[in-house]
KOLSEKOL-473602 format. One record per residue (C-alpha): x, y, z; residue number from 1. Coordinates in nm, 2 decimals. Layout:
N
atom c1 X, c2 Y, c3 Z, dolum NUM
...
This chain:
159
atom c1 0.00, c2 0.00, c3 0.00, dolum 1
atom c1 0.14, c2 0.34, c3 -0.09, dolum 2
atom c1 0.23, c2 0.58, c3 0.19, dolum 3
atom c1 -0.03, c2 0.83, c3 0.08, dolum 4
atom c1 -0.31, c2 0.58, c3 0.13, dolum 5
atom c1 -0.18, c2 0.46, c3 0.46, dolum 6
atom c1 -0.19, c2 0.82, c3 0.59, dolum 7
atom c1 -0.56, c2 0.82, c3 0.53, dolum 8
atom c1 -0.64, c2 0.48, c3 0.69, dolum 9
atom c1 -0.62, c2 0.59, c3 1.05, dolum 10
atom c1 -0.82, c2 0.91, c3 1.01, dolum 11
atom c1 -1.07, c2 0.72, c3 0.79, dolum 12
atom c1 -1.12, c2 0.45, c3 1.06, dolum 13
atom c1 -1.16, c2 0.73, c3 1.33, dolum 14
atom c1 -1.43, c2 0.90, c3 1.12, dolum 15
atom c1 -1.62, c2 0.58, c3 1.08, dolum 16
atom c1 -1.59, c2 0.51, c3 1.46, dolum 17
atom c1 -1.70, c2 0.86, c3 1.54, dolum 18
atom c1 -2.01, c2 0.83, c3 1.30, dolum 19
atom c1 -2.10, c2 0.50, c3 1.46, dolum 20
atom c1 -2.07, c2 0.64, c3 1.81, dolum 21
atom c1 -2.29, c2 0.94, c3 1.72, dolum 22
atom c1 -2.55, c2 0.72, c3 1.55, dolum 23
atom c1 -2.56, c2 0.50, c3 1.87, dolum 24
atom c1 -2.60, c2 0.80, c3 2.09, dolum 25
atom c1 -2.89, c2 0.93, c3 1.87, dolum 26
atom c1 -3.07, c2 0.59, c3 1.88, dolum 27
atom c1 -3.02, c2 0.55, c3 2.26, dolum 28
atom c1 -3.14, c2 0.91, c3 2.32, dolum 29
atom c1 -3.45, c2 0.87, c3 2.10, dolum 30
atom c1 -3.55, c2 0.56, c3 2.31, dolum 31
atom c1 -3.48, c2 0.73, c3 2.64, dolum 32
atom c1 -3.80, c2 0.79, c3 2.84, dolum 33
atom c1 -4.00, c2 0.54, c3 2.63, dolum 34
atom c1 -4.00, c2 0.27, c3 2.90, dolum 35
atom c1 -4.35, c2 0.25, c3 3.03, dolum 36
atom c1 -4.39, c2 0.32, c3 3.39, dolum 37
atom c1 -4.63, c2 0.05, c3 3.51, dolum 38
atom c1 -4.79, c2 0.30, c3 3.75, dolum 39
atom c1 -4.91, c2 0.50, c3 3.44, dolum 40
atom c1 -5.09, c2 0.19, c3 3.31, dolum 41
atom c1 -5.24, c2 0.11, c3 3.65, dolum 42
atom c1 -5.37, c2 0.46, c3 3.69, dolum 43
atom c1 -5.52, c2 0.47, c3 3.33, dolum 44
atom c1 -5.69, c2 0.13, c3 3.38, dolum 45
atom c1 -5.83, c2 0.22, c3 3.72, dolum 46
atom c1 -5.96, c2 0.56, c3 3.60, dolum 47
atom c1 -6.12, c2 0.40, c3 3.29, dolum 48
atom c1 -6.29, c2 0.15, c3 3.52, dolum 49
atom c1 -6.40, c2 0.43, c3 3.76, dolum 50
atom c1 -6.52, c2 0.65, c3 3.48, dolum 51
atom c1 -6.73, c2 0.38, c3 3.31, dolum 52
atom c1 -6.87, c2 0.22, c3 3.63, dolum 53
atom c1 -7.15, c2 0.40, c3 3.81, dolum 54
atom c1 -7.42, c2 0.26, c3 4.04, dolum 55
atom c1 -7.73, c2 0.46, c3 4.13, dolum 56
atom c1 -7.71, c2 0.33, c3 4.49, dolum 57
atom c1 -7.38, c2 0.51, c3 4.55, dolum 58
atom c1 -7.33, c2 0.74, c3 4.26, dolum 59
atom c1 -7.17, c2 1.02, c3 4.47, dolum 60
atom c1 -6.89, c2 0.78, c3 4.59, dolum 61
atom c1 -6.84, c2 0.66, c3 4.23, dolum 62
atom c1 -6.79, c2 1.02, c3 4.11, dolum 63
atom c1 -6.55, c2 1.07, c3 4.40, dolum 64
atom c1 -6.34, c2 0.78, c3 4.28, dolum 65
atom c1 -6.31, c2 0.94, c3 3.94, dolum 66
atom c1 -6.21, c2 1.27, c3 4.09, dolum 67
atom c1 -5.95, c2 1.11, c3 4.32, dolum 68
atom c1 -5.74, c2 1.02, c3 4.02, dolum 69
atom c1 -5.81, c2 1.34, c3 3.82, dolum 70
atom c1 -5.61, c2 1.66, c3 3.78, dolum 71
atom c1 -5.62, c2 1.98, c3 3.59, dolum 72
atom c1 -5.89, c2 2.06, c3 3.34, dolum 73
atom c1 -6.04, c2 1.71, c3 3.35, dolum 74
atom c1 -6.09, c2 1.73, c3 3.73, dolum 75
atom c1 -6.24, c2 2.08, c3 3.70, dolum 76
atom c1 -6.48, c2 1.98, c3 3.41, dolum 77
atom c1 -6.59, c2 1.66, c3 3.58, dolum 78
atom c1 -6.64, c2 1.83, c3 3.91, dolum 79
atom c1 -6.86, c2 2.09, c3 3.73, dolum 80
atom c1 -7.07, c2 1.80, c3 3.58, dolum 81
atom c1 -7.09, c2 1.60, c3 3.90, dolum 82
atom c1 -7.45, c2 1.67, c3 3.99, dolum 83
atom c1 -7.56, c2 1.61, c3 3.63, dolum 84
atom c1 -7.39, c2 1.27, c3 3.63, dolum 85
atom c1 -7.53, c2 1.16, c3 3.97, dolum 86
atom c1 -7.88, c2 1.28, c3 3.88, dolum 87
atom c1 -7.88, c2 1.10, c3 3.55, dolum 88
atom c1 -7.77, c2 0.77, c3 3.70, dolum 89
atom c1 -8.00, c2 0.80, c3 4.00, dolum 90
atom c1 -8.31, c2 0.91, c3 3.80, dolum 91
atom c1 -8.27, c2 0.61, c3 3.56, dolum 92
atom c1 -8.16, c2 0.37, c3 3.84, dolum 93
atom c1 -7.87, c2 0.25, c3 3.64, dolum 94
atom c1 -7.59, c2 0.01, c3 3.73, dolum 95
atom c1 -7.31, c2 0.06, c3 3.48, dolum 96
atom c1 -7.00, c2 -0.17, c3 3.51, dolum 97
atom c1 -6.68, c2 -0.17, c3 3.31, dolum 98
atom c1 -6.45, c2 -0.44, c3 3.21, dolum 99
atom c1 -6.12, c2 -0.39, c3 3.04, dolum 100
atom c1 -6.01, c2 -0.68, c3 2.81, dolum 101
atom c1 -5.68, c2 -0.84, c3 2.88, dolum 102
atom c1 -5.53, c2 -0.69, c3 2.57, dolum 103
atom c1 -5.74, c2 -0.37, c3 2.60, dolum 104
atom c1 -5.46, c2 -0.12, c3 2.66, dolum 105
atom c1 -5.19, c2 0.04, c3 2.45, dolum 106
atom c1 -4.94, c2 0.31, c3 2.54, dolum 107
atom c1 -4.97, c2 0.58, c3 2.28, dolum 108
atom c1 -4.72, c2 0.83, c3 2.42, dolum 109
atom c1 -4.48, c2 0.86, c3 2.71, dolum 110
atom c1 -4.27, c2 1.17, c3 2.75, dolum 111
atom c1 -4.12, c2 1.20, c3 3.10, dolum 112
atom c1 -4.40, c2 1.30, c3 3.33, dolum 113
atom c1 -4.67, c2 1.29, c3 3.06, dolum 114
atom c1 -4.83, c2 1.00, c3 2.89, dolum 115
atom c1 -5.13, c2 0.88, c3 2.68, dolum 116
atom c1 -5.29, c2 0.54, c3 2.69, dolum 117
atom c1 -5.56, c2 0.40, c3 2.46, dolum 118
atom c1 -5.81, c2 0.17, c3 2.64, dolum 119
atom c1 -6.09, c2 -0.05, c3 2.52, dolum 120
atom c1 -6.37, c2 -0.08, c3 2.78, dolum 121
atom c1 -6.67, c2 -0.32, c3 2.77, dolum 122
atom c1 -6.95, c2 -0.15, c3 2.95, dolum 123
atom c1 -7.26, c2 -0.33, c3 3.07, dolum 124
atom c1 -7.56, c2 -0.11, c3 3.16, dolum 125
atom c1 -7.84, c2 -0.27, c3 3.37, dolum 126
atom c1 -8.17, c2 -0.11, c3 3.47, dolum 127
atom c1 -8.38, c2 -0.21, c3 3.77, dolum 128
atom c1 -8.61, c2 -0.42, c3 3.55, dolum 129
atom c1 -8.31, c2 -0.64, c3 3.47, dolum 130
atom c1 -8.26, c2 -0.53, c3 3.11, dolum 131
atom c1 -7.90, c2 -0.49, c3 3.02, dolum 132
atom c1 -7.69, c2 -0.38, c3 2.72, dolum 133
atom c1 -7.32, c2 -0.42, c3 2.65, dolum 134
atom c1 -7.12, c2 -0.16, c3 2.46, dolum 135
atom c1 -6.75, c2 -0.13, c3 2.38, dolum 136
atom c1 -6.59, c2 0.21, c3 2.41, dolum 137
atom c1 -6.25, c2 0.32, c3 2.33, dolum 138
atom c1 -6.09, c2 0.60, c3 2.54, dolum 139
atom c1 -5.78, c2 0.81, c3 2.52, dolum 140
atom c1 -5.65, c2 0.89, c3 2.86, dolum 141
atom c1 -5.39, c2 1.16, c3 2.91, dolum 142
atom c1 -5.19, c2 1.14, c3 3.23, dolum 143
atom c1 -4.96, c2 1.36, c3 3.42, dolum 144
atom c1 -4.72, c2 1.27, c3 3.70, dolum 145
atom c1 -4.81, c2 1.49, c3 4.00, dolum 146
atom c1 -4.63, c2 1.45, c3 4.33, dolum 147
atom c1 -4.49, c2 1.11, c3 4.22, dolum 148
atom c1 -4.84, c2 0.98, c3 4.12, dolum 149
atom c1 -5.00, c2 0.94, c3 3.78, dolum 150
atom c1 -5.32, c2 1.14, c3 3.76, dolum 151
atom c1 -5.56, c2 1.17, c3 3.46, dolum 152
atom c1 -5.56, c2 1.51, c3 3.30, dolum 153
atom c1 -5.79, c2 1.42, c3 3.01, dolum 154
atom c1 -6.03, c2 1.14, c3 2.92, dolum 155
atom c1 -6.20, c2 1.13, c3 2.59, dolum 156
atom c1 -6.39, c2 0.87, c3 2.40, dolum 157
atom c1 -6.24, c2 0.79, c3 2.07, dolum 158
atom c1 -6.48, c2 0.52, c3 1.94, dolum 159
């Protein structure tokens, strides 16, 4: 090998190594924070269950359960509709129960102290005459970590 080519081998190898290191850094950085905190999924499932489960015999307590895991605008808006929700369930004497299928959750986004989870919920609504209907809903639940705990900042039905 001529001397002029040998003088480029070491710098060439160094450039290739530097590019490989930078690419590795970029890939690792892009995956940072994507590990799902199990607490986020637990909070999302629990809130979906709370939100879609209401019983006319203890509707106030059911609404309180939703508000316990709520924060921000969602908490404010749901609090403002509290009486409307309770009155509707009590007036119709409804028992609404939710079930989340085993494969009914998917993490849509996680970014540090914020996340979004998609949840499928099977909801059975029963009236006092024994008639019942089953519907499947899909909800997008936005969560924020507040004081070390995941709380729901938004819950919207998406299907």
